[in-house]
N, C-alpha and C positions, 0 to 999 in steps of 0.2 A: 165699274170704274169710270171715272170721268176722264176719258181718253185724252181729250184736248188739254185739260189741266195737267195730267201726268206727262204728256209729251213736252209741254212747256217747262215743267220742273226738270225733266231729264236734260233739256237743252240749256238750262241755266248754268252758266259758267261761274263757279265760285272763285276761280283764279283771276278772271279779267272782267271788268265792267263791260256792258253791252257796247259794241262798236270799237273796243280796244283790243287789238290783236297783238300788242307788244308783249315781249317776254319780261316777266318780273322775277328776279333771282330769289325773291323771298315771298312768293305768292302764297295763297291760302293753303294749297295742298302741300307745298314744300315746307311751309312753317308747321303745319299739322304733323307731318312726318318727322320733322326735326325735333319738335318738342316732346314727341311721344316715342321716338325711336322705332317708328313703323317703317317696314319696307314698302315699296311702291304699290304692289298689287293689293296689299292689305289696306293701304291708305285709300286707294280707289274704291275698294269694296265698302269701307266704312263710310265714305262720302255718299255712295249710292244708297246704302241703308239709311243714312240720315235723310236723304231726299224722300225715300219711301215713308219714313216716319213723319216727316213734315207734311206729306200728302195726307196721311191718316189724320194728323192733327188739324189740318184745314178742312177736312170733310166729315170728321166725326162730330157727333152732337155732344159728346162728353169727353172728359179729360183722358188723354192717352199718356203712356209713360215709356221713355226710351230705355234701352239697355245702357249699362255703364259706358260701353265703347261708343255708342251713338251719342251719348250725352257729352263725351269728350269733343266730338265734332261740333255739337251744338254750342258748347261753351266757346270753342274757337271761332265759330261763325259770328257769335254775338260781339266779338271784339272787332270784327270788320263791319262797323255800324252801317255804312252806306249799302254795302252788299246785302246785309241782313234785311234792311228796310226794303230794298228793291225786291228781295226774295219774298218777303211777306206781302208786298203789293201784288206780286204775281199770284200768290196763293189766295189773295182776295180778303185776307184778314191778318191782323197782327197777332202772331202766335206768341203768347206769353210763356216765358220760362218760369216754372213754379218749383223752386227748390224745396226740399223737405227740411223742416226744422228738427227732424228726428224726434218729434213728439210722439209718444205712444199712441195717442188718439188718432194720429194721421196714418199710422201703419196700415190699417185696414183700407183706407182710401187709396193709397198707392198700390196696395196688393190687388185691389179690384181693377185699378187703372192698368196695371201690368197684364192682368188676365184679359181685360178688354182689348188691349193692344195686340196681344197674341192672336185673339180670335179674329179681329178685323184684318190683321196682316194675312192670316191664313185665307180669308175670304177673297182678298184683293190680289195678293202676290204669291200665295202658296206657302210652302214651308219656310220658316225663318232660318237663315244660315247660322249654324251653331257657333261658329267662330266669332260672330258679331253679337248675337243675341243671348247666348247662354253663358258666356264667360265674362268675368269682370275685367280681365286684362288680356293682352295679346298672348302672354306666355302661359296662360291657364290651359290652353288647348294642347300644349306640349306634354302635359301630365307628368311633369318632372319636379316633384317637390324639392325645395332647396335644403341643403344641409346647413348645419350651424356654422361649419368652417369650410372655407374653400380649399382646393388642393394646394394653393400657394401658402395658406396659413398652416396647412398640414406639413408642408415641406419645411417651413420655418421652424417647426418643432421637431419633425422627423429627422432631418439631417444632423442637428446637434446631438440628438439622442443616439443615432447610429455611431457617430464619432466617439461619444462617451462610452458606448458599449464595447469598443475595441479593446479596452483595457481589461474589464472583467471577463470578456469572452476569451481573451488570451489565456487566462489562468483556468477558466472553467473547462475549456476544451483541451488543455494540455495533457491530461491523463489519456485521452483518446488519440490525439494527434501524434503523440510520441511513439505509438505502435504502428503508425502508417508510414511506410517508407516510399521514397521516390524510386523510379519515376511513376510508380503506380498511383500515388496520391495526386500528383500533378496531372496525369492523364485523366484520372477520374474527375478531378475538379473542372478541367476544361470541358470534358464530356457533359457533366451536369450543368455547367453554365450554358453551353450551346443548346442543350435540350430544354432548359428553362426558357431561353429566349424564343426558341421555335414554338414551344407549347403555348407560352403566353401570347405570342403573336397570333396564333390560331384562335385562342380563347378570346382575345381582345376583338378580333375581327367579328366573331359571332356575337359577342356581347354588345358591341356598338351597333350592329345591324338589328339586334333585338330592341335596343333603345329606340332606334328609328321606327321600327315596326310598332312599338307601343304608343307612338304619338298619334293623336286623332288625325284621320285622313283629311279632314277639312282644315287642319292647322296651317298657318302661314308658311311653315317650313316646306310644305309641298306645293307652294305657289310663288316661288321666288323667280325674279328676273335673271336672265343669263349673266348680266353684269354684276349682280349681287353675288352670284355663285362664283364669278371670277375673283371677286374680292375674298370670298370665303376660302377659296383654294389657295390664293397667293398671299393674302393679307397685305396686298399692296394696292393702294388707291391709284398709283401711277399706271398700273395695268388696266384699270377701268378707263381712265382718261385716255390712254393710248388707243384703246379699242374704238372709242368714239371719234377721236381725231383721225384714225385710219379710215373709218367709214366716210367721213367728210372729204378726205383726200380722194377716196375711191369715186365719190360722186362729183368730184371737182368743185365742191363748195369752197374749198380752200386750196392753196397751192404752196409748194416748197420752192423758194427762190434759189438761184445758183449759189448764193452765200449761206444756204441752209436756214434762212429765216422763213417764218410762216406769214402768209398774208391771205386776206379774203379774196375769193374769186367773185366776180360780179354775178349777181343773181343767185348766189348760194343761199339755201334755206334749210333750217333744221326741222326734223320730223318729230322731235320730242324735246323735253326740257334740257336734257344733257347736251344735245346737239345745238340747241339755241344758245345755251350758256357758253359753249366753246366758240361759236361764231361771234357772240357779243364780246367776249374777252379778246379774241384775236383782232376784232374790229377796233376795240379801244386801244390795244397795244400797237396797232399798225404793224409794221415789219418788225417781228420780234423773234429772238431765239427760242427754241422749244423749251429749254429749262425754265425760262421766265414764264412762258405760257403754262407749263406744268405747275409751277409754284402758285400762280394766280388761280388756276382752276381747282387745285386741290383744296383751296380755302373756301370755295363757293359751296353754299348749303346743298345744292342739288347733288354734288359729289360727296360732300361730307355726310349726307344722309345715308348714302350707301354704306359707308364705313360704320356710322353710328348704329344703324339698324342691325347689321351683321355682328358688330361688337356686342350688342345687347344680347343677341342669340347665343353667341359664344360664352359670354359671361354667365348666362342663366344655366346653360347645359353643364358647364364646368363646375358650377356650384351645386348641382343636383346631387341627391343621395346616390343614385345609380352610377353616375360618372365618377363621383368621388370615391365610392367604395371600390370600383374597378381599379382606379389609379392606386389606391392604398394597398390593395392586394399585390399589385405588380411591384410596388415600392418595397413592401415587406419581404417578398420572396427573393427579389434580386439583391437587396442589401443583406439578407441573411446569408446568401452564398458568398457575398463579398466579405462578410465578417469571418467566415470560415477561412477564406484566403488570407486575411490580415492576421488572424490568430496563428495560422501556420507560419506566416512571415515573422511575427514577433517572437514566437517560440523558437524558431530557428536562430534568430539573432541572439536571444538569451542563452542559447546552448551552443553558440559558436559554430553553427552549421552553415553550409553554403545556401544562400537565399536569393541568388541572382535571378533564377528562373521564376520562383514564386513571387518575387518582388515585381518582375515584369508583368506577370499575369494579373496580380492585384492592381497594379498601376493601370493597365489597359482596360480593366473592368470598369473603372470609374467613368471614362468618356463613353464607353459602350452602354452602360446603364443610363447615363445622362441623356444620350441620344435616344435611346429606346423610350424613356419616359417622356422626353420632349415630343417625340412623334406621337405617342399615345394622346397627349394633350391636343394635338392637331388633327389626328387621324379622322375623327368624326366629321370634321368640317372640310378637310382637304381631300378626303377619300370617300367616306361612307355616304354623305349627302350627295356630292357630285356623281357618285356611281349610280345612285337612284335616278338622277336626271339623264345620265348617259344611257341607261337601259331604256328609258322612255324615248329618247332621241333615236336609238336604233330601231325601236318599234314603230317609228313614224309619228309619234305624238306631237312632235314639233316640226315646223317647216325646215327642211334641210338646206334651203337656200337663204335662210335668215342669217345675216352676218353675225349677230350676237351669239346664236347657238353654235355656229361654226367656230367662233372665237373661243367659246368655252370649251368645246371639244378638242380643238386642235392647237389652241394657244397661239403663240407668236408666229407659228408657221403660216398663218393666214394673213399676216401683216404684209402690206405692200413693201417692196424694197426701199422706197423712200422713207417709209415709216420706220422700218428696221434701223435705218441709218440714224434717224432722229432719236430713237430710243437708246441706241448704243452710245451716241454722243452725250445724251443726258445722263446715262448711267456712268459713263466714264469721267465726265467733268464735274457733275454736281451730285451724283449719287441718286439712287432711286428715292422717291418720296416715301416717308415712313409709312408703316402699315396702317396707321390710323389717320393719316392725312392730318387734318385739323379737327378731328372729331373731338367732341367735348368729354371724352372719357375713354379709357382703354378697356379692353375686354377683360383685363385681369383685375382691374380695381374699380370699374364703373359699371354702367348698365343698370338695369332695373326692370321692373315688370312692364312699365309703359302702359299708357292707356288708362290710368286711374282717373278717378273723378271725385271731387269733393262731395258731389251729390250722390254718387253711385247710381243706382237705378231709382232712387227716391226723388225723381224729378218728374214733372208732368208738363204736357203741352195742352193748353186749353183750346179745345175745338169750339164749334159753334155754340155749344151750350155754356161755355165758360166766359163769354164776352160780357 
């Protein structure tokens, strides 16, 4: 390895030109994450692997070929013309991006280039990270093939079907129900309903854990930032913003005035993009109420990226075969029990029997089933994934004095009293920011694989032999 060259490549900042330490709210990495719905650590890793690839392209005597995900980073960097030219100057040569024309005659050329790249990478850097080099998109490592219809499309069909079935089921079950007397029937129905809820809750917990266990261990879902997990648990970008603002208050980078407005404290500096964005917004707004600060920050790409990337994860998992099938079985079992209750109700009405108690049971079952299914749609993200990180936290895998991990584990209990007051005022007077903030799509109707490329892996970088 040419250590001096590699050190220079590592130090090259794709976000800021040399000598410019100012914060840009739509820098290279933020834009890359935004356009591909990538979380922070995956974006960092993709950029690192892009730098490794460009090192190989600069030092190899023949063409090398990127993975589809590395190629996405390359395409993005080409749009930052000055930065790309500066990078190539550092490399000592202009690295040409050679897209495939998908001509059959070229297939072998790019196949050989890919094999050459893998061999060179192994010699210089060791094993290639599977999440970046073996998969076409970020979601491939989840190993959750998507179903033809989402759970919401299923509900759009399933609910009308269940309502329609109430009439034929009333007559179909009449010969059986007429021989079942109260209070035995009612007690049995309540017992069956409670047993079904309890059994399904246990089955769901195990099934969701199995889904998580089936995901590749190097998948991005196992390398999420604490604030991304906060959004995953709460579906509120306001909770993410409040965590960052609280830390800046704790470090006295900003202050709360007696009139409850926020203002910069002299000398306050941010340690990451989120903190720098908060300081920039508060500085621009001068003395401002927290609801106005929250509204402004929620629209900024650095926070919207958190919502977008987690929404994309939620969307993909919910549309998977395994999650969809689990939801469908829960829906079918619970609505089947409800149909028995409504059949008893309607048969009683047709035969002039007392129906007050069965009507109450059937009525109460509707919100109970609705809440149970709603929680099932959230459980994987609000409980299963966070529980995995909680276990690692208890084992000491993360620094216990890191405020972000403390915030994830303990929630608003770690907020400073001044911050609690700001949050309460914001919730009371303006309402919490919506779960998706200003994200460009909801988890229920948007999202996508992310990280695709028009070239796929059929792109090459010409090394020394290609000039």
